[in-house]
matplotlib code that plots the C-alpha trace (Angstrom):
import matplotlib.pyplot as plt

x = [192.4, 192.7, 193.8, 192.4, 193.9, 193.8, 194.2, 197.5, 197.2, 199.3, 201.5, 199.9, 201.8, 202.8, 201.8, 204.3, 206.5, 208.9, 212.3, 214.5, 211.7, 211.9, 212.0, 213.0, 216.5, 218.8, 222.3, 224.1, 225.2, 227.2, 227.0, 230.0, 230.0, 232.8, 234.6, 235.0, 232.6, 229.6, 226.6, 224.1, 223.6, 220.7, 219.8, 219.8, 217.9, 220.1, 218.5, 220.3, 223.5, 222.5, 221.8, 224.5, 225.5, 224.7, 227.9, 227.4, 229.6, 233.0, 233.1, 235.3, 237.7, 235.9, 232.3, 233.3, 234.9, 231.8, 230.6, 229.8, 226.2, 224.1, 223.6, 222.7, 226.0, 224.1, 222.9, 219.1, 217.1, 216.7, 213.0, 213.8, 216.4, 213.8, 211.1, 213.4, 214.6, 211.0, 210.1, 213.0, 211.0, 208.4, 210.6, 209.7, 206.4, 206.0, 205.6, 202.4, 202.2, 200.7, 202.5, 199.1, 200.2, 202.8, 200.5, 197.8, 200.3, 201.6, 198.0, 197.5, 200.8, 200.0, 196.2, 195.5, 193.6, 195.6, 194.7, 196.8, 200.0, 202.2, 205.2, 208.2, 211.6, 213.2, 212.0, 214.0, 211.6, 208.7, 210.5, 211.0, 207.3, 206.3, 208.7, 207.2, 203.6, 203.8, 207.0, 207.6, 207.9, 208.8, 207.1, 208.6, 210.0, 211.4, 213.7, 216.6, 220.1, 221.6, 218.8, 218.6, 220.3, 217.6, 214.9, 216.9, 218.1, 214.7, 213.3, 215.9, 215.7, 212.0, 212.7, 211.5, 212.8, 214.3, 214.5, 216.9, 216.7, 219.8, 219.7, 219.2, 221.0, 221.5, 217.8, 215.3, 214.4, 210.6, 209.7, 211.5, 210.4, 206.8, 206.8, 208.0, 205.2, 205.8, 204.1, 206.1, 207.8, 210.4, 211.1, 213.6, 213.0, 215.5, 217.4, 220.3, 223.2, 222.8, 220.5, 218.5, 214.7, 211.5, 208.8, 205.3, 203.8, 206.4, 205.8, 202.0, 202.1, 204.3, 201.9, 198.9, 200.6, 203.0, 202.6, 203.6, 200.6, 201.9, 204.4, 206.4, 208.1, 211.0, 211.2, 214.0, 215.7, 212.7, 213.0, 216.4, 215.1, 214.9, 211.1, 209.9, 206.3, 207.0, 208.5, 206.6, 204.2, 202.3, 199.1, 199.2, 199.5, 196.7, 194.4, 195.6, 197.2, 200.7, 202.7, 205.3, 208.1, 209.5, 212.2, 213.1, 216.8, 217.7, 216.2, 215.2, 218.5, 217.5, 219.0, 220.0, 216.4, 215.5, 212.0, 210.2, 206.7, 204.7, 201.7, 199.5, 196.0, 194.5, 194.3, 198.0, 198.6, 196.2, 198.1, 201.4, 200.2, 199.4, 203.0, 205.0, 206.8, 205.0, 206.3, 209.0, 209.1, 210.4, 209.0, 212.0, 211.9, 208.2, 208.7, 211.8, 210.1, 207.0, 209.1, 211.0, 207.8, 206.6, 209.9, 209.6, 212.1, 214.9, 213.8, 213.9, 217.4, 218.6, 217.1, 218.8, 222.2, 222.1, 221.0, 223.8, 226.6, 225.5, 226.3, 229.6, 230.5, 229.6, 231.8, 234.8, 234.5, 234.4, 237.4, 239.3, 238.7, 235.9, 232.7, 229.6, 226.0, 223.9, 222.1, 218.8, 219.6, 222.1, 224.9, 226.8, 227.9, 231.4, 232.8, 236.2, 238.2, 240.5, 237.7, 239.8, 242.6, 240.3, 238.7, 242.1, 243.4, 240.4, 240.6, 244.2, 243.0, 240.1, 237.4, 235.2, 233.1, 231.2, 232.9, 230.5, 231.4, 229.6, 226.5, 226.5, 228.2, 231.9, 234.0, 232.2, 232.3, 229.4, 230.0, 227.5, 226.9, 228.9, 229.0, 230.8, 233.9, 233.6, 233.5, 236.9, 238.2, 237.0, 238.6, 241.8, 241.7, 241.2, 244.1, 242.0, 242.3, 239.8, 236.5, 234.3, 231.4, 229.2, 227.4, 223.6, 222.8, 224.7, 225.9, 225.0]
y = [8.8, 12.6, 14.4, 17.7, 17.3, 13.6, 10.3, 8.5, 5.3, 2.2, 1.3, -1.2, -4.3, -4.0, -6.6, -8.7, -6.8, -8.0, -8.9, -5.9, -3.4, -0.1, -0.5, -4.2, -3.8, -6.5, -6.8, -10.1, -11.3, -14.5, -16.8, -19.0, -22.4, -23.5, -25.4, -22.3, -23.1, -21.2, -22.5, -20.2, -16.7, -14.3, -11.0, -8.1, -5.0, -2.3, 0.5, -1.1, 0.2, 3.7, 2.5, 3.7, 1.1, 2.0, 2.2, 2.2, 4.2, 2.8, 0.8, 2.3, 0.4, 1.3, 2.1, 5.6, 6.3, 5.3, 8.7, 7.6, 6.1, 8.3, 5.5, 5.9, 5.7, 4.0, 0.4, -0.1, 0.3, -2.5, -2.6, -3.3, -6.0, -7.7, -7.6, -9.3, -11.9, -12.8, -13.2, -15.5, -18.6, -17.8, -17.5, -20.9, -19.3, -16.8, -13.2, -11.2, -10.2, -6.8, -6.1, -5.3, -4.7, -2.2, -0.7, 0.0, 1.5, 3.7, 4.7, 6.0, 7.7, 9.7, 9.9, 8.0, 5.1, 1.8, 1.2, 4.3, 2.6, 0.1, -1.3, -2.3, -3.9, -0.5, 2.6, 1.4, -1.5, 1.0, 3.3, 0.3, -0.5, 3.0, 2.8, -0.5, 0.7, 4.1, 4.6, 1.4, 1.5, 5.1, 6.7, 10.0, 11.1, 14.5, 15.0, 17.2, 16.9, 15.4, 13.2, 10.2, 7.6, 5.0, 7.3, 7.6, 4.0, 2.4, 4.6, 3.6, 0.0, -0.2, 1.6, 5.0, 8.4, 10.9, 14.7, 16.0, 19.7, 21.2, 22.5, 26.2, 27.5, 23.9, 23.3, 21.7, 24.2, 23.6, 26.5, 24.7, 21.2, 22.2, 22.8, 19.4, 17.0, 13.7, 10.7, 11.1, 14.1, 13.2, 15.6, 14.6, 16.7, 17.2, 16.8, 14.2, 15.0, 18.7, 18.5, 21.6, 21.7, 23.2, 24.3, 22.7, 25.7, 25.3, 21.6, 22.1, 24.9, 22.5, 19.6, 21.7, 23.5, 21.1, 19.0, 15.7, 13.4, 12.1, 13.9, 11.6, 13.2, 11.2, 12.2, 9.7, 12.5, 14.7, 13.7, 15.4, 18.7, 21.4, 21.6, 18.6, 19.6, 22.7, 20.8, 17.4, 16.7, 14.2, 16.3, 16.0, 12.3, 12.1, 13.8, 11.7, 14.7, 13.3, 10.3, 10.4, 7.9, 7.2, 4.7, 3.2, 3.2, 6.7, 8.2, 4.8, 3.2, -0.1, 0.1, -3.6, -4.6, -3.0, -1.6, 1.6, 2.6, 4.7, 6.8, 7.6, 7.6, 4.1, 3.6, 3.9, 1.5, -1.0, -0.9, -1.4, -4.4, -6.1, -6.1, -6.5, -9.7, -11.8, -11.7, -9.1, -7.8, -10.3, -11.1, -9.8, -6.5, -6.0, -6.7, -4.5, -1.6, -1.8, -1.7, 1.2, 3.1, 2.5, 3.8, 7.6, 8.2, 6.6, 8.5, 11.8, 11.1, 10.2, 13.5, 15.5, 13.9, 14.4, 18.0, 18.8, 17.0, 18.2, 21.7, 20.6, 18.8, 22.0, 24.0, 21.5, 21.6, 25.4, 25.5, 23.3, 26.0, 24.3, 25.9, 23.9, 23.8, 24.3, 21.0, 19.8, 16.1, 13.7, 14.6, 17.8, 18.5, 20.3, 21.9, 20.5, 21.5, 18.5, 16.0, 12.8, 14.3, 15.1, 11.7, 10.0, 12.1, 11.4, 7.7, 7.6, 8.6, 6.0, 8.2, 7.1, 9.8, 9.9, 11.5, 14.0, 12.7, 9.4, 11.4, 13.6, 16.6, 16.5, 18.9, 18.0, 15.6, 14.3, 13.7, 11.7, 12.9, 10.5, 9.4, 11.7, 9.6, 9.9, 13.6, 13.6, 11.3, 13.6, 16.7, 14.8, 13.8, 17.4, 18.5, 20.2, 20.0, 17.9, 19.6, 19.0, 16.9, 15.5, 12.5, 13.1, 9.4, 6.4, 4.0, 0.9]
z = [234.8, 234.8, 231.8, 230.8, 227.3, 226.4, 228.1, 228.2, 226.3, 226.9, 224.0, 221.7, 221.0, 217.3, 214.7, 212.9, 210.5, 207.8, 208.9, 208.5, 208.6, 210.4, 214.1, 213.7, 212.4, 213.7, 214.9, 214.9, 218.3, 218.8, 221.8, 222.1, 223.8, 226.3, 223.6, 221.6, 218.8, 217.8, 219.8, 218.2, 217.0, 217.8, 216.5, 219.0, 218.3, 216.8, 219.0, 222.0, 220.6, 221.8, 225.4, 227.8, 230.4, 234.0, 236.1, 239.8, 242.1, 243.0, 246.3, 249.0, 251.1, 254.4, 255.3, 256.3, 253.0, 250.9, 249.4, 245.8, 245.8, 248.0, 250.5, 254.1, 256.2, 259.1, 259.8, 259.7, 262.8, 265.3, 264.3, 260.7, 261.6, 263.9, 261.2, 258.7, 261.2, 262.0, 258.4, 257.5, 258.6, 256.0, 252.9, 251.8, 250.6, 247.8, 248.9, 248.8, 245.1, 245.8, 249.1, 250.6, 254.2, 253.0, 250.4, 253.0, 255.4, 252.6, 251.7, 255.2, 255.3, 252.1, 252.5, 249.1, 248.1, 248.2, 244.5, 243.7, 245.0, 243.3, 245.3, 243.2, 243.3, 243.8, 242.1, 239.0, 238.3, 238.4, 235.9, 233.6, 233.9, 232.9, 229.9, 228.8, 229.2, 227.8, 225.8, 223.9, 220.1, 219.6, 222.6, 223.6, 227.0, 228.1, 231.0, 232.2, 231.0, 233.0, 234.2, 236.4, 234.2, 234.5, 233.0, 229.8, 229.8, 230.2, 227.5, 225.0, 225.9, 224.9, 221.7, 222.8, 222.2, 224.7, 224.5, 227.2, 228.1, 229.6, 233.1, 233.8, 236.8, 237.9, 237.9, 235.5, 232.7, 233.2, 230.8, 227.9, 229.0, 229.1, 225.3, 224.4, 223.4, 225.1, 226.7, 229.9, 231.4, 234.1, 237.0, 239.6, 242.8, 244.4, 241.3, 241.0, 240.7, 241.6, 244.7, 243.5, 244.0, 242.7, 244.9, 244.8, 242.9, 240.2, 239.8, 239.8, 237.1, 235.0, 235.4, 234.3, 231.4, 229.9, 226.7, 228.5, 228.9, 232.2, 234.6, 236.8, 239.8, 241.3, 245.0, 246.0, 248.1, 249.1, 252.8, 253.1, 252.1, 254.8, 254.2, 252.3, 252.4, 250.3, 247.4, 247.3, 244.5, 246.4, 246.4, 242.6, 242.8, 245.3, 242.9, 240.0, 238.1, 238.3, 239.4, 242.3, 242.8, 246.3, 247.5, 250.9, 249.9, 251.1, 254.2, 255.5, 254.7, 253.3, 249.8, 249.9, 250.1, 246.7, 247.4, 246.2, 245.3, 242.8, 243.7, 240.7, 239.3, 239.8, 236.0, 235.7, 238.5, 237.0, 233.6, 235.3, 237.3, 234.0, 232.8, 236.0, 236.9, 239.5, 243.0, 242.2, 245.8, 248.2, 251.7, 253.5, 251.5, 252.3, 256.0, 256.3, 254.4, 256.6, 259.8, 258.4, 257.6, 261.2, 262.7, 262.4, 265.1, 263.1, 259.9, 262.0, 263.3, 259.7, 258.4, 261.2, 260.6, 256.9, 257.2, 259.7, 257.9, 254.5, 255.7, 256.9, 253.7, 251.8, 254.1, 253.7, 249.9, 249.9, 252.4, 249.9, 247.2, 245.4, 244.2, 245.2, 244.2, 247.3, 247.9, 249.4, 249.0, 250.7, 248.5, 247.3, 243.8, 243.6, 240.5, 239.7, 236.6, 237.2, 237.9, 237.6, 239.5, 242.5, 242.3, 242.3, 245.1, 247.3, 246.4, 247.7, 251.1, 251.1, 249.9, 247.0, 245.3, 242.0, 239.0, 237.3, 233.9, 234.7, 235.6, 232.5, 234.2, 233.3, 235.4, 238.6, 241.5, 243.6, 247.3, 249.3, 252.9, 255.0, 258.6, 261.1, 260.8, 257.0, 257.2, 259.1, 256.4, 253.7, 255.3, 255.7, 252.0, 251.1, 253.2, 255.8, 259.6, 261.6, 262.6, 265.5, 264.3, 267.1, 265.7, 265.4, 264.8, 265.9, 263.1, 265.2]

ax = plt.figure().add_subplot(projection="3d")
ax.plot(x, y, z, "-o")
ax.set_aspect("equal")
plt.show()
């Protein structure tokens, strides 16, 4: 694989060490049987004490009120539904372990070799594989603060170390991050939870000058940007100089299928294949994702809706007296001195949003771009009059 400094090695499996040695400190955990007696005890690794639990966004009472998890507010396209229905009769068989049909379609989509693509059970599985391969046993990652929580959680779970660099003007401080020696440097573009972006030239300069051996650019929200081609790092993944993560959960709206993919140098993909669980991506997920990829009209309508309503969500929050961070994603971050008060007030009106404190940004609230009906619900919860919001994309 490409490195102009040094090649990124997979983490070696450590030899046996004495019980209680450094890196193998243990914590007693008890498992209790139904009769209330000790069934057994097992030692958990003490480094797991520092792993923060992932807490998903709160579920709303209605579909329109769901604005906490950056999901698509619309049902999947009829093409996706039909593809999944067709494959139901085949689920008595194991799925294609490499998702070859989807992988080859993605290779055409991004003009890369199929061997540069790994399909995973959501991009989260791929992040964990990267951590296992390159960060286990004291490997070092650098990321923003706040970062996508799974980047940090996966690193800590495998016994790695994380350096988090505070945001600068709501964006990654790439100048500071570039000086941190690390196995992996994570860049989320657009950033979550701020929705800010870096242009391709900035990412390229970072990749070529940073002290991270591998730069992983998470582009879960890139399709919602006004000009995705100006910010994507896919050209760097194509040449093997960086890795790019994508997901089908956002613009394609199939979050329930759990499917994403990584584009990287073929050597990175080969390493990750060695350690992944077999058949981790199900038959229905592969079929649904392929159908979604082959339905550009649905994707375009989803993009148009998100961009139009994102602007209206920003206007509504400003109208309610809140300062916002201009976003290029499918959510908007609002500054709120009384974070919990705002979250509770919105919840009383059936609107579920994400408290910034759960994302590493206390004093803020993240609002996912909703359906047209959800926007009216949000405005009502904020004490604002209804606004005219012609729907761009039907929810059925």
